[in-house]
C-alpha positions as CSV (number, residue, x, y, z in Angstrom):
1,X,-14.4,-26.4,-11.7
2,X,-15.6,-26.2,-15.2
3,X,-13.4,-27.6,-18.0
4,X,-11.2,-25.0,-19.6
5,X,-11.6,-24.6,-23.3
6,X,-8.7,-23.5,-25.6
7,X,-9.9,-20.6,-27.8
8,X,-8.0,-18.8,-30.5
9,X,-8.7,-15.1,-30.9
10,X,-7.4,-12.2,-33.1
11,X,-7.8,-8.4,-32.9
12,X,-9.4,-6.8,-35.8
13,X,-7.4,-3.8,-37.0
14,X,-7.5,-0.8,-39.3
15,X,-4.1,-0.2,-40.7
16,X,-4.3,2.4,-43.6
17,X,-0.6,2.9,-43.9
18,X,1.5,-0.3,-43.9
19,X,4.6,1.9,-44.2
20,X,4.3,3.1,-40.6
21,X,2.6,0.0,-39.1
22,X,0.2,2.3,-37.1
23,X,-3.3,0.9,-36.5
24,X,-6.5,1.2,-34.6
25,X,-8.3,-1.7,-33.0
26,X,-11.8,-2.3,-34.3
27,X,-12.8,-5.5,-32.6
28,X,-12.0,-9.1,-31.6
29,X,-12.8,-12.4,-33.3
30,X,-12.7,-15.7,-31.5
31,X,-13.0,-19.4,-32.4
32,X,-13.4,-22.4,-30.1
33,X,-12.6,-25.6,-32.0
34,X,-13.8,-28.0,-29.4
35,X,-17.2,-26.4,-29.4
36,X,-17.2,-25.5,-33.1
37,X,-18.1,-22.0,-32.0
38,X,-17.1,-18.7,-33.7
39,X,-18.1,-15.2,-33.0
40,X,-16.8,-11.6,-33.1
41,X,-17.4,-8.2,-31.6
42,X,-16.8,-5.2,-33.7
43,X,-17.1,-1.4,-33.3
44,X,-19.5,-0.5,-36.2
45,X,-20.8,3.0,-35.3
46,X,-18.0,5.3,-34.2
47,X,-15.7,7.0,-36.8
48,X,-14.1,9.5,-34.5
49,X,-11.7,6.8,-33.1
50,X,-10.3,6.5,-36.6
51,X,-10.2,10.2,-37.5
52,X,-8.8,11.1,-34.1
53,X,-5.8,8.9,-34.8
54,X,-5.6,9.6,-38.5
55,X,-7.0,13.2,-38.9
56,X,-6.3,13.3,-42.6
57,X,-9.1,10.7,-43.1
58,X,-11.7,13.2,-41.9
59,X,-12.3,14.2,-45.6
60,X,-12.6,10.6,-46.7
61,X,-14.7,8.9,-44.0
62,X,-17.0,7.3,-46.5
63,X,-14.2,5.0,-47.8
64,X,-13.5,3.8,-44.2
65,X,-17.2,3.3,-43.5
66,X,-17.6,1.2,-46.7
67,X,-14.5,-0.8,-46.0
68,X,-15.6,-1.5,-42.4
69,X,-19.0,-2.7,-43.8
70,X,-17.3,-5.1,-46.2
71,X,-15.0,-6.3,-43.4
72,X,-18.0,-7.1,-41.2
73,X,-19.7,-8.9,-44.0
74,X,-16.7,-11.2,-44.3
75,X,-16.9,-12.0,-40.6
76,X,-20.7,-12.5,-40.9
77,X,-20.1,-15.1,-43.6
78,X,-17.6,-16.9,-41.5
79,X,-20.0,-16.8,-38.6
80,X,-22.7,-18.4,-40.7
81,X,-20.4,-21.0,-42.1
82,X,-19.0,-22.1,-38.7
83,X,-22.2,-21.9,-36.7
84,X,-25.3,-22.1,-38.8
85,X,-24.6,-24.4,-41.7
86,X,-27.4,-26.8,-42.5
87,X,-26.2,-28.8,-45.5
88,X,-24.3,-32.0,-45.2
89,X,-20.9,-30.7,-46.2
90,X,-21.0,-28.0,-43.5
91,X,-22.2,-30.4,-40.8
92,X,-19.3,-32.8,-41.5
93,X,-17.0,-29.8,-41.4
94,X,-18.3,-28.6,-38.0
95,X,-17.6,-32.0,-36.5
96,X,-13.9,-31.7,-37.2
97,X,-12.1,-29.4,-34.7
98,X,-8.9,-29.5,-36.8
99,X,-10.7,-28.3,-39.9
100,X,-12.5,-25.7,-37.9
101,X,-9.2,-24.3,-36.6
102,X,-7.8,-24.3,-40.1
103,X,-10.7,-22.2,-41.3
104,X,-10.1,-19.7,-38.5
105,X,-6.4,-19.4,-39.3
106,X,-7.2,-19.0,-43.0
107,X,-9.6,-16.1,-42.2
108,X,-6.9,-14.3,-40.1
109,X,-4.0,-15.0,-42.4
110,X,-1.6,-12.0,-42.9
111,X,-2.9,-9.7,-45.6
112,X,-1.7,-6.5,-47.1
113,X,-5.0,-4.7,-46.7
114,X,-6.2,-1.8,-44.5
115,X,-8.6,-4.0,-42.7
116,X,-6.6,-6.9,-41.2
117,X,-6.0,-9.2,-38.2
118,X,-3.4,-9.4,-35.5
119,X,-1.3,-12.6,-35.0
120,X,-3.7,-15.2,-33.5
121,X,-3.4,-15.8,-29.7
122,X,-4.8,-18.4,-27.4
123,X,-6.7,-18.1,-24.1
124,X,-8.2,-20.7,-21.8
125,X,-11.8,-20.1,-20.6
126,X,-14.9,-21.9,-19.5
127,X,-17.1,-19.4,-21.2
128,X,-16.0,-18.3,-24.7
129,X,-18.8,-15.7,-25.0
130,X,-17.7,-14.0,-21.7
131,X,-14.1,-14.1,-22.8
132,X,-14.9,-12.4,-26.1
133,X,-16.7,-9.6,-24.3
134,X,-13.8,-9.1,-21.9
135,X,-11.3,-9.0,-24.8
136,X,-13.4,-6.5,-26.7
137,X,-13.5,-4.3,-23.6
138,X,-9.8,-4.5,-23.2
139,X,-8.6,-4.1,-26.8
140,X,-11.3,-1.7,-28.2
141,X,-13.0,0.0,-25.2
142,X,-9.7,0.1,-23.2
143,X,-11.6,-0.7,-20.0
144,X,-8.4,-0.7,-18.0
145,X,-7.8,3.0,-18.7
146,X,-11.0,3.8,-16.9
147,X,-10.0,2.2,-13.6
148,X,-9.5,4.8,-10.9
149,X,-5.9,3.9,-10.3
150,X,-4.7,3.6,-13.9
151,X,-3.9,7.3,-14.6
152,X,-2.3,7.8,-11.2
153,X,-0.1,4.8,-12.0
154,X,1.0,6.4,-15.2
155,X,1.6,9.7,-13.5
156,X,3.8,7.9,-10.8
157,X,5.9,6.4,-13.6
158,X,6.4,9.7,-15.2
159,X,7.4,11.4,-11.9
160,X,9.8,8.5,-11.2
161,X,11.6,9.2,-14.5
162,X,11.7,13.0,-13.8
163,X,13.1,12.4,-10.3
164,X,15.6,9.9,-11.5
165,X,16.9,12.3,-14.1
166,X,17.5,14.8,-11.3
167,X,19.0,12.2,-9.0
168,X,16.2,12.7,-6.5
169,X,15.0,9.1,-6.2
170,X,17.8,8.3,-3.7
171,X,16.1,10.7,-1.2
172,X,12.6,9.2,-1.6
173,X,10.9,5.9,-0.7
174,X,7.6,4.3,-1.3
175,X,5.7,4.5,2.1
176,X,2.3,3.9,3.6
177,X,1.2,5.9,6.6
178,X,-0.9,3.8,8.9
179,X,-3.0,4.8,11.9
180,X,-6.1,3.8,13.7
181,X,-8.2,6.2,11.6
182,X,-6.7,5.8,8.1
183,X,-4.2,4.4,5.8
184,X,-2.6,6.6,3.1
185,X,-0.1,5.4,0.5
186,X,2.5,7.8,-1.1
187,X,4.9,6.6,-3.8
188,X,7.4,9.3,-2.9
189,X,8.2,10.1,0.8
190,X,11.3,11.9,2.0
191,X,12.7,11.1,5.5
192,X,15.0,13.3,7.4
193,X,16.3,11.5,10.5
194,X,13.2,10.2,12.3
195,X,10.9,12.7,10.5
196,X,8.9,12.3,7.3
197,X,9.4,15.7,5.8
198,X,7.8,15.4,2.4
199,X,5.2,13.2,0.7
200,X,4.3,13.4,-2.9
201,X,1.4,11.7,-4.7
202,X,-0.3,12.0,-8.1
203,X,-4.0,12.8,-7.9
204,X,-6.2,12.2,-11.0
205,X,-9.2,14.5,-11.0
206,X,-9.8,14.3,-14.7
207,X,-12.9,12.2,-14.2
208,X,-15.8,11.9,-16.7
209,X,-18.4,13.1,-14.2
210,X,-18.3,15.8,-11.6
211,X,-19.5,13.5,-8.7
212,X,-16.5,11.3,-9.4
213,X,-14.2,14.3,-9.1
214,X,-15.7,15.3,-5.8
215,X,-15.7,11.7,-4.4
216,X,-12.0,11.2,-5.2
217,X,-10.9,14.5,-3.8
218,X,-13.0,14.0,-0.7
219,X,-11.4,10.7,-0.1
220,X,-7.9,12.3,0.1
221,X,-9.3,15.3,2.0
222,X,-10.5,12.9,4.6
223,X,-7.2,11.0,4.6
224,X,-5.2,14.2,5.1
225,X,-7.3,15.3,8.0
226,X,-7.0,11.9,9.7
227,X,-3.3,11.7,8.9
228,X,-2.7,14.5,11.4
229,X,-3.5,12.0,14.2
230,X,-0.5,9.9,13.3
231,X,2.7,11.0,15.1
232,X,4.9,10.4,12.1
233,X,2.6,12.1,9.5
234,X,4.4,14.0,6.7
235,X,5.2,17.6,7.4
236,X,4.6,18.7,3.8
237,X,2.3,17.0,1.3
238,X,2.2,17.6,-2.4
239,X,-0.5,16.4,-4.8
240,X,0.5,16.4,-8.4
241,X,-2.9,16.9,-10.1
242,X,-4.3,15.9,-13.4
243,X,-7.1,18.3,-14.2
244,X,-9.9,18.3,-16.8
245,X,-9.4,20.6,-19.8
246,X,-12.3,22.9,-19.2
247,X,-16.0,23.4,-18.6
248,X,-18.0,22.5,-15.5
249,X,-15.6,19.6,-14.6
250,X,-12.7,22.0,-14.4
251,X,-14.7,24.4,-12.2
252,X,-15.5,21.5,-9.8
253,X,-11.9,20.3,-9.9
254,X,-10.6,23.7,-8.9
255,X,-13.1,23.9,-6.0
256,X,-11.9,20.5,-4.7
257,X,-8.3,21.6,-5.1
258,X,-9.1,24.6,-2.9
259,X,-10.6,22.4,-0.2
260,X,-7.5,20.1,-0.3
261,X,-5.3,23.2,0.2
262,X,-7.4,24.2,3.2
263,X,-6.5,21.0,5.0
264,X,-2.8,21.6,4.5
265,X,-1.9,20.1,1.1
266,X,0.1,21.8,-1.6
267,X,-1.3,21.2,-5.1
268,X,0.5,21.6,-8.5
269,X,-0.7,20.7,-12.0
270,X,1.0,17.7,-13.5
271,X,2.5,20.0,-16.2
272,X,4.3,22.2,-13.7
273,X,7.6,20.2,-13.7
274,X,9.6,23.1,-12.4
275,X,7.3,23.6,-9.3
276,X,7.2,19.8,-8.6
277,X,11.0,19.6,-8.7
278,X,11.4,22.7,-6.5
279,X,9.1,21.0,-3.9
280,X,10.9,17.6,-4.2
281,X,14.4,19.1,-3.9
282,X,13.8,20.7,-0.5
283,X,14.6,18.6,2.6
């Protein structure tokens, strides 16, 4: 196993209104004192991430672009000082991990400016460059939100809150139906004596590409067809569907919803709370 290195990192932020504390992540900076290594990743092209969160800045984008440019220049200077110094003073400086870390902490000190840093954090890694890329993907690109199960996990949490408010959770359990041909997990299953009468599951069909919509819907279409071979399969199944907002993706989504209904499922949009509760309240 490679030796683990302790690295300090901070999230680069744009915080135009200190009064509210609201901010948008712009990047990640990381320093590894033991290797005398410093680098950063920063989003330098997109502006819509900022104007989407702070729409009033649409008419003053130039100020943000210039500020971001100056912020990056500051990080570039730190990168040059910690990694590429040639004169004697910088070489001595680079040999001292403690001084290296002090320089990093001085860079990310609290500041009352629109472009600022999060509180420094520490991670252990055997590859600082790879760790920096993963942190950037997490904090800026939000890679976790693109995982297939992420939105359905959020939808399950919201449904749990809705059912709890209506005192329905006591009637439902988390259950996985297992047979020779398939396995299907439902977070909400209602049992009446020895019968499973109702099964409810979120289904995220708001995918970026139409083939992804088809593939995910086909997966559950296949599972539903094979579930029928299991003696204790649910009598009624509801998919709470998250749909695209429009365009070709919505057309494809609707077609796939129709195919799921043809194999016996009931489908309701995630916004139809009344319909979802009506289904859940029945035995």
